[in-house]
All heavy atoms as a GROMACS GRO file, in nm:
protein
  607
    1MET      N    1  -1.132   0.990   2.054
    1MET     CA    2  -1.031   0.890   2.083
    1MET      C    3  -0.956   0.860   1.959
    1MET      O    4  -1.015   0.831   1.851
    1MET     CB    5  -1.097   0.764   2.141
    1MET     CG    6  -1.006   0.660   2.178
    1MET     SD    7  -1.102   0.528   2.261
    1MET     CE    8  -0.978   0.420   2.306
    2ALA      N    9  -0.820   0.860   1.965
    2ALA     CA   10  -0.742   0.832   1.843
    2ALA      C   11  -0.742   0.679   1.815
    2ALA      O   12  -0.751   0.594   1.900
    2ALA     CB   13  -0.596   0.880   1.870
    3ALA      N   14  -0.730   0.647   1.686
    3ALA     CA   15  -0.719   0.512   1.644
    3ALA      C   16  -0.591   0.449   1.685
    3ALA      O   17  -0.493   0.516   1.693
    3ALA     CB   18  -0.743   0.502   1.490
    4ALA      N   19  -0.590   0.319   1.714
    4ALA     CA   20  -0.466   0.252   1.749
    4ALA      C   21  -0.387   0.231   1.623
    4ALA      O   22  -0.435   0.199   1.521
    4ALA     CB   23  -0.504   0.114   1.812
    5LYS      N   24  -0.252   0.268   1.640
    5LYS     CA   25  -0.165   0.255   1.523
    5LYS      C   26  -0.104   0.115   1.525
    5LYS      O   27  -0.066   0.071   1.626
    5LYS     CB   28  -0.061   0.365   1.526
    5LYS     CG   29  -0.119   0.497   1.504
    5LYS     CD   30  -0.008   0.604   1.504
    5LYS     CE   31  -0.071   0.743   1.478
    5LYS     NZ   32   0.020   0.845   1.468
    6THR      N   33  -0.090   0.059   1.406
    6THR     CA   34  -0.022  -0.071   1.388
    6THR      C   35   0.081  -0.055   1.280
    6THR      O   36   0.081   0.038   1.205
    6THR     CB   37  -0.115  -0.188   1.354
    6THR    OG1   38  -0.189  -0.149   1.238
    6THR    CG2   39  -0.217  -0.210   1.461
    7THR      N   40   0.170  -0.156   1.276
    7THR     CA   41   0.274  -0.147   1.169
    7THR      C   42   0.257  -0.256   1.075
    7THR      O   43   0.232  -0.372   1.113
    7THR     CB   44   0.412  -0.155   1.237
    7THR    OG1   45   0.424  -0.051   1.335
    7THR    CG2   46   0.525  -0.136   1.134
    8TYR      N   47   0.270  -0.230   0.948
    8TYR     CA   48   0.268  -0.324   0.838
    8TYR      C   49   0.398  -0.322   0.764
    8TYR      O   50   0.461  -0.210   0.753
    8TYR     CB   51   0.154  -0.298   0.742
    8TYR     CG   52   0.022  -0.349   0.789
    8TYR    CD1   53  -0.042  -0.296   0.891
    8TYR    CD2   54  -0.043  -0.451   0.718
    8TYR    CE1   55  -0.167  -0.346   0.945
    8TYR    CE2   56  -0.169  -0.495   0.757
    8TYR     CZ   57  -0.223  -0.446   0.868
    8TYR     OH   58  -0.353  -0.497   0.910
    9LYS      N   59   0.443  -0.434   0.711
    9LYS     CA   60   0.573  -0.440   0.631
    9LYS      C   61   0.535  -0.461   0.483
    9LYS      O   62   0.444  -0.535   0.456
    9LYS     CB   63   0.653  -0.554   0.682
    9LYS     CG   64   0.786  -0.566   0.608
    9LYS     CD   65   0.874  -0.669   0.675
    9LYS     CE   66   0.837  -0.803   0.624
    9LYS     NZ   67   0.937  -0.907   0.659
   10VAL      N   68   0.597  -0.380   0.395
   10VAL     CA   69   0.583  -0.407   0.254
   10VAL      C   70   0.650  -0.535   0.210
   10VAL      O   71   0.766  -0.552   0.234
   10VAL     CB   72   0.635  -0.282   0.176
   10VAL    CG1   73   0.625  -0.308   0.021
   10VAL    CG2   74   0.563  -0.150   0.215
   11VAL      N   75   0.574  -0.629   0.147
   11VAL     CA   76   0.631  -0.748   0.106
   11VAL      C   77   0.635  -0.766  -0.046
   11VAL      O   78   0.695  -0.858  -0.095
   11VAL     CB   79   0.556  -0.872   0.167
   11VAL    CG1   80   0.575  -0.875   0.316
   11VAL    CG2   81   0.408  -0.873   0.132
   12ALA      N   82   0.567  -0.672  -0.117
   12ALA     CA   83   0.575  -0.684  -0.269
   12ALA      C   84   0.721  -0.652  -0.315
   12ALA      O   85   0.782  -0.556  -0.270
   12ALA     CB   86   0.482  -0.573  -0.322
   13PRO      N   87   0.766  -0.740  -0.404
   13PRO     CA   88   0.909  -0.721  -0.451
   13PRO      C   89   0.942  -0.586  -0.513
   13PRO      O   90   1.048  -0.536  -0.489
   13PRO     CB   91   0.916  -0.832  -0.560
   13PRO     CG   92   0.815  -0.931  -0.526
   13PRO     CD   93   0.702  -0.861  -0.462
   14ALA      N   94   0.844  -0.525  -0.578
   14ALA     CA   95   0.867  -0.394  -0.637
   14ALA      C   96   0.822  -0.277  -0.550
   14ALA      O   97   0.830  -0.161  -0.589
   14ALA     CB   98   0.800  -0.385  -0.775
   15GLY      N   99   0.773  -0.309  -0.429
   15GLY     CA  100   0.722  -0.203  -0.345
   15GLY      C  101   0.572  -0.182  -0.367
   15GLY      O  102   0.509  -0.251  -0.443
   16VAL      N  103   0.520  -0.078  -0.302
   16VAL     CA  104   0.377  -0.047  -0.314
   16VAL      C  105   0.358   0.101  -0.318
   16VAL      O  106   0.434   0.173  -0.248
   16VAL     CB  107   0.298  -0.108  -0.203
   16VAL    CG1  108   0.334  -0.055  -0.068
   16VAL    CG2  109   0.146  -0.100  -0.221
   17PHE      N  110   0.263   0.158  -0.395
   17PHE     CA  111   0.231   0.296  -0.401
   17PHE      C  112   0.157   0.343  -0.280
   17PHE      O  113   0.055   0.275  -0.247
   17PHE     CB  114   0.159   0.328  -0.525
   17PHE     CG  115   0.237   0.321  -0.658
   17PHE    CD1  116   0.203   0.244  -0.755
   17PHE    CD2  117   0.353   0.402  -0.669
   17PHE    CE1  118   0.282   0.230  -0.872
   17PHE    CE2  119   0.433   0.392  -0.784
   17PHE     CZ  120   0.390   0.313  -0.887
   18ILE      N  121   0.188   0.451  -0.223
   18ILE     CA  122   0.109   0.519  -0.121
   18ILE      C  123   0.036   0.627  -0.202
   18ILE      O  124   0.094   0.696  -0.274
   18ILE     CB  125   0.198   0.584  -0.010
   18ILE    CG1  126   0.271   0.471   0.067
   18ILE    CG2  127   0.109   0.669   0.075
   18ILE    CD1  128   0.363   0.527   0.167
   19ARG      N  129  -0.099   0.627  -0.185
   19ARG     CA  130  -0.183   0.714  -0.262
   19ARG      C  131  -0.252   0.812  -0.179
   19ARG      O  132  -0.281   0.788  -0.060
   19ARG     CB  133  -0.285   0.634  -0.350
   19ARG     CG  134  -0.216   0.535  -0.441
   19ARG     CD  135  -0.316   0.442  -0.512
   19ARG     NE  136  -0.251   0.349  -0.600
   19ARG     CZ  137  -0.214   0.371  -0.722
   19ARG    NH1  138  -0.236   0.495  -0.776
   19ARG    NH2  139  -0.155   0.283  -0.793
   20SER      N  140  -0.291   0.928  -0.235
   20SER     CA  141  -0.359   1.038  -0.160
   20SER      C  142  -0.504   1.007  -0.135
   20SER      O  143  -0.564   1.058  -0.041
   20SER     CB  144  -0.346   1.168  -0.236
   20SER     OG  145  -0.399   1.161  -0.365
   21THR      N  146  -0.567   0.913  -0.215
   21THR     CA  147  -0.702   0.871  -0.197
   21THR      C  148  -0.709   0.721  -0.209
   21THR      O  149  -0.625   0.661  -0.273
   21THR     CB  150  -0.794   0.936  -0.298
   21THR    OG1  151  -0.745   0.903  -0.430
   21THR    CG2  152  -0.799   1.090  -0.286
   22PRO      N  153  -0.810   0.663  -0.153
   22PRO     CA  154  -0.824   0.514  -0.158
   22PRO      C  155  -0.884   0.459  -0.294
   22PRO      O  156  -0.988   0.400  -0.296
   22PRO     CB  157  -0.908   0.484  -0.038
   22PRO     CG  158  -0.998   0.604  -0.025
   22PRO     CD  159  -0.914   0.717  -0.066
   23GLU      N  160  -0.808   0.489  -0.400
   23GLU     CA  161  -0.848   0.438  -0.530
   23GLU      C  162  -0.724   0.432  -0.619
   23GLU      O  163  -0.626   0.507  -0.595
   23GLU     CB  164  -0.954   0.534  -0.597
   23GLU     CG  165  -0.907   0.669  -0.615
   23GLU     CD  166  -1.013   0.772  -0.650
   23GLU    OE1  167  -1.139   0.730  -0.654
   23GLU    OE2  168  -0.981   0.886  -0.682
   24GLN      N  169  -0.724   0.341  -0.714
   24GLN     CA  170  -0.611   0.328  -0.804
   24GLN      C  171  -0.622   0.425  -0.915
   24GLN      O  172  -0.721   0.423  -0.990
   24GLN     CB  173  -0.607   0.182  -0.862
   24GLN     CG  174  -0.550   0.088  -0.763
   24GLN     CD  175  -0.531  -0.048  -0.828
   24GLN    OE1  176  -0.628  -0.116  -0.861
   24GLN    NE2  177  -0.406  -0.086  -0.839
   25SER      N  178  -0.531   0.519  -0.927
   25SER     CA  179  -0.520   0.614  -1.028
   25SER      C  180  -0.376   0.661  -1.044
   25SER      O  181  -0.299   0.662  -0.946
   25SER     CB  182  -0.612   0.737  -0.988
   25SER     OG  183  -0.590   0.852  -1.070
   26GLU      N  184  -0.336   0.705  -1.163
   26GLU     CA  185  -0.204   0.753  -1.183
   26GLU      C  186  -0.184   0.892  -1.128
   26GLU      O  187  -0.076   0.938  -1.095
   26GLU     CB  188  -0.172   0.754  -1.331
   26GLU     CG  189  -0.158   0.615  -1.391
   26GLU     CD  190  -0.117   0.616  -1.534
   26GLU    OE1  191  -0.063   0.715  -1.584
   26GLU    OE2  192  -0.141   0.508  -1.603
   27GLU      N  193  -0.295   0.967  -1.100
   27GLU     CA  194  -0.288   1.103  -1.055
   27GLU      C  195  -0.280   1.112  -0.900
   27GLU      O  196  -0.260   1.220  -0.849
   27GLU     CB  197  -0.406   1.177  -1.099
   27GLU     CG  198  -0.411   1.211  -1.253
   27GLU     CD  199  -0.454   1.098  -1.334
   27GLU    OE1  200  -0.551   1.027  -1.293
   27GLU    OE2  201  -0.400   1.068  -1.442
   28ASN      N  202  -0.298   1.001  -0.824
   28ASN     CA  203  -0.297   1.011  -0.679
   28ASN      C  204  -0.182   0.948  -0.606
   28ASN      O  205  -0.183   0.932  -0.490
   28ASN     CB  206  -0.435   0.964  -0.626
   28ASN     CG  207  -0.450   0.812  -0.637
   28ASN    OD1  208  -0.368   0.747  -0.706
   28ASN    ND2  209  -0.550   0.757  -0.578
   29VAL      N  210  -0.079   0.923  -0.678
   29VAL     CA  211   0.042   0.854  -0.620
   29VAL      C  212   0.128   0.957  -0.544
   29VAL      O  213   0.165   1.060  -0.600
   29VAL     CB  214   0.132   0.789  -0.727
   29VAL    CG1  215   0.258   0.732  -0.664
   29VAL    CG2  216   0.053   0.678  -0.797
   30VAL      N  217   0.142   0.930  -0.417
   30VAL     CA  218   0.227   1.020  -0.330
   30VAL      C  219   0.367   0.978  -0.341
   30VAL      O  220   0.456   1.061  -0.354
   30VAL     CB  221   0.174   1.005  -0.180
   30VAL    CG1  222   0.271   1.086  -0.090
   30VAL    CG2  223   0.034   1.060  -0.163
   31ARG      N  224   0.401   0.847  -0.322
   31ARG     CA  225   0.533   0.791  -0.334
   31ARG      C  226   0.532   0.647  -0.340
   31ARG      O  227   0.431   0.585  -0.319
   31ARG     CB  228   0.622   0.840  -0.222
   31ARG     CG  229   0.593   0.778  -0.087
   31ARG     CD  230   0.697   0.824   0.020
   31ARG     NE  231   0.674   0.759   0.150
   31ARG     CZ  232   0.732   0.645   0.185
   31ARG    NH1  233   0.811   0.579   0.097
   31ARG    NH2  234   0.708   0.590   0.303
   32LEU      N  235   0.643   0.582  -0.368
   32LEU     CA  236   0.663   0.434  -0.365
   32LEU      C  237   0.725   0.397  -0.231
   32LEU      O  238   0.829   0.451  -0.193
   32LEU     CB  239   0.747   0.390  -0.478
   32LEU     CG  240   0.778   0.243  -0.483
   32LEU    CD1  241   0.654   0.163  -0.527
   32LEU    CD2  242   0.886   0.218  -0.591
   33ALA      N  243   0.662   0.304  -0.160
   33ALA     CA  244   0.718   0.251  -0.046
   33ALA      C  245   0.792   0.127  -0.083
   33ALA      O  246   0.740   0.036  -0.148
   33ALA     CB  247   0.618   0.214   0.060
   34ASN      N  248   0.923   0.116  -0.044
   34ASN     CA  249   1.006  -0.003  -0.090
   34ASN      C  250   0.981  -0.127  -0.015
   34ASN      O  251   0.929  -0.125   0.094
   34ASN     CB  252   1.152   0.038  -0.078
   34ASN     CG  253   1.192   0.153  -0.162
   34ASN    OD1  254   1.155   0.156  -0.287
   34ASN    ND2  255   1.260   0.249  -0.107
   35ARG      N  256   1.021  -0.239  -0.077
   35ARG     CA  257   1.010  -0.372  -0.009
   35ARG      C  258   1.074  -0.368   0.126
   35ARG      O  259   1.182  -0.302   0.139
   35ARG     CB  260   1.071  -0.478  -0.096
   35ARG     CG  261   1.065  -0.616  -0.035
   35ARG     CD  262   1.119  -0.724  -0.120
   35ARG     NE  263   1.132  -0.849  -0.056
   35ARG     CZ  264   1.028  -0.940  -0.055
   35ARG    NH1  265   0.913  -0.912  -0.121
   35ARG    NH2  266   1.042  -1.054   0.003
   36ASP      N  267   1.021  -0.427   0.226
   36ASP     CA  268   1.066  -0.434   0.367
   36ASP      C  269   1.047  -0.304   0.443
   36ASP      O  270   1.090  -0.298   0.560
   36ASP     CB  271   1.213  -0.484   0.374
   36ASP     CG  272   1.226  -0.628   0.332
   36ASP    OD1  273   1.130  -0.705   0.348
   36ASP    OD2  274   1.337  -0.663   0.277
   37GLU      N  275   0.995  -0.200   0.379
   37GLU     CA  276   0.974  -0.078   0.454
   37GLU      C  277   0.852  -0.104   0.539
   37GLU      O  278   0.757  -0.172   0.514
   37GLU     CB  279   0.938   0.037   0.350
   37GLU     CG  280   0.919   0.169   0.419
   37GLU     CD  281   0.895   0.283   0.320
   37GLU    OE1  282   0.942   0.273   0.207
   37GLU    OE2  283   0.841   0.387   0.356
   38ARG      N  284   0.859  -0.037   0.662
   38ARG     CA  285   0.757  -0.059   0.756
   38ARG      C  286   0.666   0.074   0.755
   38ARG      O  287   0.718   0.187   0.754
   38ARG     CB  288   0.801  -0.081   0.900
   38ARG     CG  289   0.843  -0.229   0.908
   38ARG     CD  290   0.942  -0.262   1.012
   38ARG     NE  291   0.962  -0.401   1.028
   38ARG     CZ  292   1.047  -0.476   0.954
   38ARG    NH1  293   1.110  -0.421   0.854
   38ARG    NH2  294   1.061  -0.599   0.977
   39LEU      N  295   0.533   0.050   0.749
   39LEU     CA  296   0.440   0.161   0.742
   39LEU      C  297   0.350   0.166   0.867
   39LEU      O  298   0.303   0.062   0.909
   39LEU     CB  299   0.344   0.145   0.618
   39LEU     CG  300   0.413   0.134   0.485
   39LEU    CD1  301   0.310   0.093   0.380
   39LEU    CD2  302   0.487   0.263   0.447
   40VAL      N  303   0.339   0.282   0.925
   40VAL     CA  304   0.250   0.297   1.047
   40VAL      C  305   0.109   0.315   0.994
   40VAL      O  306   0.080   0.413   0.916
   40VAL     CB  307   0.296   0.415   1.135
   40VAL    CG1  308   0.197   0.437   1.247
   40VAL    CG2  309   0.432   0.393   1.186
   41VAL      N  310   0.020   0.227   1.028
   41VAL     CA  311  -0.115   0.222   0.976
   41VAL      C  312  -0.214   0.275   1.081
   41VAL      O  313  -0.205   0.229   1.199
   41VAL     CB  314  -0.153   0.081   0.928
   41VAL    CG1  315  -0.302   0.078   0.894
   41VAL    CG2  316  -0.069   0.040   0.814
   42VAL      N  317  -0.293   0.377   1.051
   42VAL     CA  318  -0.383   0.436   1.138
   42VAL      C  319  -0.527   0.384   1.125
   42VAL      O  320  -0.606   0.397   1.221
   42VAL     CB  321  -0.385   0.587   1.137
   42VAL    CG1  322  -0.257   0.645   1.174
   42VAL    CG2  323  -0.430   0.637   0.997
   43ASN      N  324  -0.563   0.316   1.014
   43ASN     CA  325  -0.693   0.267   0.992
   43ASN      C  326  -0.683   0.146   0.897
   43ASN      O  327  -0.617   0.160   0.786
   43ASN     CB  328  -0.789   0.369   0.938
   43ASN     CG  329  -0.932   0.330   0.932
   43ASN    OD1  330  -0.973   0.240   1.014
   43ASN    ND2  331  -1.008   0.383   0.843
   44VAL      N  332  -0.748   0.034   0.928
   44VAL     CA  333  -0.744  -0.085   0.844
   44VAL      C  334  -0.885  -0.105   0.784
   44VAL      O  335  -0.976  -0.122   0.868
   44VAL     CB  336  -0.697  -0.207   0.923
   44VAL    CG1  337  -0.704  -0.331   0.834
   44VAL    CG2  338  -0.561  -0.188   0.982
   45GLY      N  339  -0.893  -0.100   0.653
   45GLY     CA  340  -1.025  -0.127   0.589
   45GLY      C  341  -1.014  -0.260   0.512
   45GLY      O  342  -0.912  -0.325   0.511
   46ASP      N  343  -1.122  -0.295   0.455
   46ASP     CA  344  -1.127  -0.423   0.376
   46ASP      C  345  -1.034  -0.416   0.254
   46ASP      O  346  -0.965  -0.513   0.223
   46ASP     CB  347  -1.268  -0.458   0.332
   46ASP     CG  348  -1.351  -0.497   0.450
   46ASP    OD1  349  -1.306  -0.540   0.558
   46ASP    OD2  350  -1.471  -0.484   0.438
   47GLU      N  351  -1.031  -0.307   0.185
   47GLU     CA  352  -0.960  -0.294   0.064
   47GLU      C  353  -0.832  -0.206   0.074
   47GLU      O  354  -0.740  -0.213  -0.009
   47GLU     CB  355  -1.046  -0.238  -0.049
   47GLU     CG  356  -1.162  -0.335  -0.083
   47GLU     CD  357  -1.246  -0.287  -0.195
   47GLU    OE1  358  -1.196  -0.211  -0.281
   47GLU    OE2  359  -1.362  -0.325  -0.199
   48TRP      N  360  -0.835  -0.116   0.177
   48TRP     CA  361  -0.725  -0.014   0.188
   48TRP      C  362  -0.681  -0.002   0.329
   48TRP      O  363  -0.761  -0.011   0.424
   48TRP     CB  364  -0.773   0.126   0.138
   48TRP     CG  365  -0.801   0.122  -0.008
   48TRP    CD1  366  -0.919   0.091  -0.064
   48TRP    CD2  367  -0.711   0.154  -0.116
   48TRP    NE1  368  -0.912   0.106  -0.202
   48TRP    CE2  369  -0.784   0.139  -0.238
   48TRP    CE3  370  -0.579   0.187  -0.121
   48TRP    CZ2  371  -0.725   0.161  -0.358
   48TRP    CZ3  372  -0.520   0.211  -0.240
   48TRP    CH2  373  -0.592   0.198  -0.361
   49LEU      N  374  -0.554   0.033   0.346
   49LEU     CA  375  -0.493   0.071   0.476
   49LEU      C  376  -0.463   0.218   0.471
   49LEU      O  377  -0.410   0.269   0.373
   49LEU     CB  378  -0.358  -0.002   0.495
   49LEU     CG  379  -0.355  -0.159   0.496
   49LEU    CD1  380  -0.215  -0.207   0.497
   49LEU    CD2  381  -0.440  -0.210   0.608
   50GLN      N  382  -0.499   0.291   0.572
   50GLN     CA  383  -0.468   0.435   0.583
   50GLN      C  384  -0.344   0.458   0.669
   50GLN      O  385  -0.333   0.406   0.778
   50GLN     CB  386  -0.587   0.512   0.635
   50GLN     CG  387  -0.562   0.662   0.630
   50GLN     CD  388  -0.684   0.737   0.686
   50GLN    OE1  389  -0.776   0.677   0.743
   50GLN    NE2  390  -0.676   0.863   0.684
   51THR      N  391  -0.253   0.529   0.610
   51THR     CA  392  -0.125   0.570   0.685
   51THR      C  393  -0.130   0.716   0.705
   51THR      O  394  -0.220   0.792   0.655
   51THR     CB  395   0.000   0.529   0.600
   51THR    OG1  396   0.013   0.620   0.494
   51THR    CG2  397   0.000   0.386   0.555
   52ASP      N  398  -0.028   0.773   0.772
   52ASP     CA  399  -0.026   0.919   0.791
   52ASP      C  400  -0.003   0.988   0.660
   52ASP      O  401  -0.027   1.101   0.642
   52ASP     CB  402   0.088   0.958   0.890
   52ASP     CG  403   0.049   0.922   1.030
   52ASP    OD1  404  -0.067   0.912   1.067
   52ASP    OD2  405   0.145   0.899   1.117
   53GLU      N  406   0.060   0.914   0.562
   53GLU     CA  407   0.095   0.971   0.427
   53GLU      C  408  -0.012   0.952   0.328
   53GLU      O  409  -0.015   1.026   0.226
   53GLU     CB  410   0.220   0.908   0.378
   53GLU     CG  411   0.345   0.934   0.456
   53GLU     CD  412   0.466   0.864   0.391
   53GLU    OE1  413   0.522   0.916   0.294
   53GLU    OE2  414   0.495   0.753   0.435
   54GLY      N  415  -0.104   0.850   0.344
   54GLY     CA  416  -0.205   0.828   0.243
   54GLY      C  417  -0.256   0.686   0.264
   54GLY      O  418  -0.273   0.636   0.370
   55TYR      N  419  -0.289   0.628   0.148
   55TYR     CA  420  -0.358   0.492   0.147
   55TYR      C  421  -0.272   0.395   0.069
   55TYR      O  422  -0.201   0.428  -0.033
   55TYR     CB  423  -0.491   0.510   0.076
   55TYR     CG  424  -0.587   0.592   0.155
   55TYR    CD1  425  -0.583   0.732   0.134
   55TYR    CD2  426  -0.673   0.537   0.250
   55TYR    CE1  427  -0.672   0.816   0.208
   55TYR    CE2  428  -0.763   0.624   0.319
   55TYR     CZ  429  -0.760   0.760   0.300
   55TYR     OH  430  -0.842   0.838   0.376
   56VAL      N  431  -0.282   0.262   0.119
   56VAL     CA  432  -0.210   0.152   0.048
   56VAL      C  433  -0.314   0.044   0.030
   56VAL      O  434  -0.392   0.015   0.126
   56VAL     CB  435  -0.094   0.103   0.143
   56VAL    CG1  436  -0.027  -0.020   0.080
   56VAL    CG2  437   0.009   0.212   0.153
   57MET      N  438  -0.307  -0.028  -0.076
   57MET     CA  439  -0.398  -0.142  -0.093
   57MET      C  440  -0.376  -0.244   0.014
   57MET      O  441  -0.264  -0.276   0.049
   57MET     CB  442  -0.377  -0.207  -0.231
   57MET     CG  443  -0.435  -0.118  -0.347
   57MET     SD  444  -0.421  -0.199  -0.505
   57MET     CE  445  -0.556  -0.321  -0.484
   58ASN      N  446  -0.487  -0.300   0.064
   58ASN     CA  447  -0.476  -0.404   0.172
   58ASN      C  448  -0.486  -0.542   0.106
   58ASN      O  449  -0.593  -0.605   0.101
   58ASN     CB  450  -0.594  -0.380   0.276
   58ASN     CG  451  -0.579  -0.469   0.392
   58ASN    OD1  452  -0.485  -0.539   0.408
   58ASN    ND2  453  -0.682  -0.466   0.477
   59GLN      N  454  -0.373  -0.590   0.055
   59GLN     CA  455  -0.358  -0.717  -0.008
   59GLN      C  456  -0.245  -0.792   0.055
   59GLN      O  457  -0.137  -0.734   0.071
   59GLN     CB  458  -0.341  -0.709  -0.162
   59GLN     CG  459  -0.454  -0.630  -0.231
   59GLN     CD  460  -0.583  -0.709  -0.226
   59GLN    OE1  461  -0.583  -0.836  -0.237
   59GLN    NE2  462  -0.691  -0.637  -0.222
   60PRO      N  463  -0.261  -0.923   0.095
   60PRO     CA  464  -0.160  -0.987   0.163
   60PRO      C  465  -0.026  -1.012   0.082
   60PRO      O  466   0.077  -1.030   0.141
   60PRO     CB  467  -0.219  -1.130   0.199
   60PRO     CG  468  -0.335  -1.136   0.109
   60PRO     CD  469  -0.382  -1.000   0.071
   61TYR      N  470  -0.034  -0.999  -0.050
   61TYR     CA  471   0.086  -1.011  -0.133
   61TYR      C  472   0.159  -0.879  -0.152
   61TYR      O  473   0.264  -0.874  -0.207
   61TYR     CB  474   0.056  -1.073  -0.270
   61TYR     CG  475  -0.048  -0.995  -0.348
   61TYR    CD1  476  -0.009  -0.888  -0.433
   61TYR    CD2  477  -0.181  -1.025  -0.337
   61TYR    CE1  478  -0.101  -0.819  -0.508
   61TYR    CE2  479  -0.274  -0.953  -0.414
   61TYR     CZ  480  -0.237  -0.849  -0.493
   61TYR     OH  481  -0.328  -0.779  -0.564
   62ILE      N  482   0.100  -0.774  -0.097
   62ILE     CA  483   0.159  -0.637  -0.105
   62ILE      C  484   0.212  -0.599   0.036
   62ILE      O  485   0.325  -0.553   0.042
   62ILE     CB  486   0.058  -0.538  -0.152
   62ILE    CG1  487   0.014  -0.567  -0.298
   62ILE    CG2  488   0.109  -0.393  -0.140
   62ILE    CD1  489  -0.096  -0.478  -0.350
   63VAL      N  490   0.132  -0.606   0.135
   63VAL     CA  491   0.174  -0.574   0.274
   63VAL      C  492   0.117  -0.685   0.368
   63VAL      O  493   0.021  -0.751   0.343
   63VAL     CB  494   0.117  -0.437   0.314
   63VAL    CG1  495   0.186  -0.324   0.238
   63VAL    CG2  496  -0.029  -0.432   0.305
   64GLU      N  497   0.189  -0.692   0.481
   64GLU     CA  498   0.140  -0.786   0.588
   64GLU      C  499   0.169  -0.721   0.725
   64GLU      O  500   0.260  -0.642   0.732
   64GLU     CB  501   0.207  -0.918   0.574
   64GLU     CG  502   0.358  -0.919   0.593
   64GLU     CD  503   0.427  -1.052   0.567
   64GLU    OE1  504   0.368  -1.136   0.498
   64GLU    OE2  505   0.534  -1.073   0.616
   65PRO      N  506   0.093  -0.762   0.828
   65PRO     CA  507   0.118  -0.710   0.957
   65PRO      C  508   0.258  -0.739   0.996
   65PRO      O  509   0.315  -0.844   0.974
   65PRO     CB  510   0.015  -0.787   1.044
   65PRO     CG  511  -0.093  -0.828   0.950
   65PRO     CD  512  -0.024  -0.852   0.821
   66ASP      N  513   0.324  -0.647   1.056
   66ASP     CA  514   0.466  -0.656   1.102
   66ASP      C  515   0.471  -0.736   1.230
   66ASP      O  516   0.403  -0.698   1.328
   66ASP     CB  517   0.526  -0.512   1.127
   66ASP     CG  518   0.673  -0.517   1.141
   66ASP    OD1  519   0.733  -0.630   1.128
   66ASP    OD2  520   0.728  -0.412   1.174
   67THR      N  521   0.547  -0.843   1.232
   67THR     CA  522   0.559  -0.932   1.348
   67THR      C  523   0.680  -0.913   1.427
   67THR      O  524   0.701  -0.969   1.528
   67THR     CB  525   0.544  -1.078   1.305
   67THR    OG1  526   0.655  -1.100   1.210
   67THR    CG2  527   0.413  -1.111   1.242
   68VAL      N  528   0.762  -0.814   1.390
   68VAL     CA  529   0.885  -0.781   1.454
   68VAL      C  530   0.850  -0.684   1.573
   68VAL      O  531   0.791  -0.586   1.552
   68VAL     CB  532   0.990  -0.720   1.362
   68VAL    CG1  533   1.116  -0.672   1.438
   68VAL    CG2  534   1.022  -0.807   1.249
   69THR      N  535   0.898  -0.728   1.690
   69THR     CA  536   0.873  -0.643   1.808
   69THR      C  537   0.977  -0.533   1.804
   69THR      O  538   1.094  -0.556   1.799
   69THR     CB  539   0.895  -0.728   1.941
   69THR    OG1  540   0.798  -0.844   1.931
   69THR    CG2  541   0.861  -0.642   2.059
   70PRO      N  542   0.929  -0.406   1.812
   70PRO     CA  543   1.027  -0.295   1.810
   70PRO      C  544   1.128  -0.296   1.934
   70PRO      O  545   1.083  -0.345   2.038
   70PRO     CB  546   0.944  -0.170   1.816
   70PRO     CG  547   0.803  -0.209   1.826
   70PRO     CD  548   0.796  -0.364   1.829
   71TRP      N  549   1.241  -0.267   1.912
   71TRP     CA  550   1.347  -0.263   2.016
   71TRP      C  551   1.319  -0.139   2.109
   71TRP      O  552   1.283  -0.034   2.060
   71TRP     CB  553   1.485  -0.249   1.954
   71TRP     CG  554   1.523  -0.375   1.886
   71TRP    CD1  555   1.471  -0.429   1.777
   71TRP    CD2  556   1.627  -0.459   1.928
   71TRP    NE1  557   1.532  -0.548   1.741
   71TRP    CE2  558   1.630  -0.564   1.831
   71TRP    CE3  559   1.716  -0.464   2.026
   71TRP    CZ2  560   1.718  -0.674   1.845
   71TRP    CZ3  561   1.810  -0.567   2.036
   71TRP    CH2  562   1.806  -0.665   1.948
   72LYS      N  563   1.338  -0.162   2.235
   72LYS     CA  564   1.330  -0.049   2.325
   72LYS      C  565   1.470   0.007   2.344
   72LYS      O  566   1.566  -0.066   2.347
   72LYS     CB  567   1.271  -0.097   2.451
   72LYS     CG  568   1.122  -0.139   2.444
   72LYS     CD  569   1.070  -0.186   2.576
   72LYS     CE  570   0.931  -0.235   2.553
   72LYS     NZ  571   0.881  -0.327   2.657
   73LYS      N  572   1.474   0.140   2.371
   73LYS     CA  573   1.602   0.204   2.386
   73LYS      C  574   1.667   0.139   2.504
   73LYS      O  575   1.617   0.120   2.616
   73LYS     CB  576   1.573   0.350   2.412
   73LYS     CG  577   1.706   0.436   2.406
   73LYS     CD  578   1.669   0.579   2.408
   73LYS     CE  579   1.795   0.663   2.391
   73LYS     NZ  580   1.766   0.805   2.390
   74GLY      N  581   1.804   0.104   2.481
   74GLY     CA  582   1.880   0.042   2.586
   74GLY      C  583   1.885  -0.104   2.588
   74GLY      O  584   1.959  -0.166   2.665
   75GLU      N  585   1.805  -0.169   2.509
   75GLU     CA  586   1.800  -0.314   2.503
   75GLU      C  587   1.925  -0.366   2.428
   75GLU      O  588   1.966  -0.308   2.328
   75GLU     CB  589   1.676  -0.369   2.428
   75GLU     CG  590   1.557  -0.377   2.516
   75GLU     CD  591   1.441  -0.447   2.437
   75GLU    OE1  592   1.444  -0.458   2.319
   75GLU    OE2  593   1.345  -0.488   2.503
   76ALA      N  594   1.975  -0.476   2.470
   76ALA     CA  595   2.092  -0.546   2.395
   76ALA      C  596   2.032  -0.619   2.276
   76ALA      O  597   1.920  -0.661   2.271
   76ALA     CB  598   2.158  -0.640   2.486
   77GLU      N  599   2.116  -0.626   2.174
   77GLU     CA  600   2.069  -0.693   2.054
   77GLU      C  601   2.083  -0.845   2.074
   77GLU      O  602   2.156  -0.905   2.134
   77GLU     CB  603   2.163  -0.657   1.929
   77GLU     CG  604   2.139  -0.522   1.894
   77GLU     CD  605   2.217  -0.483   1.764
   77GLU    OE1  606   2.225  -0.574   1.677
   77GLU    OE2  607   2.261  -0.373   1.754
   0.00000   0.00000   0.00000
């Protein structure tokens, strides 16, 4: 059974690093996710969030659950 995917929004002013492994190292940076970017999270841990691209630190000043309901195709704004 696949894990339920949720969306988190980057809230850190300078963005947050997506890493290839769940540890802080200069050698495992995949890319920088910019402020207000939404990340699809496949697994939520105490210290790390896992995305399809890698791992992001699970800290409320870096990312927070996305509370915006996605628009459905054909809906009026």
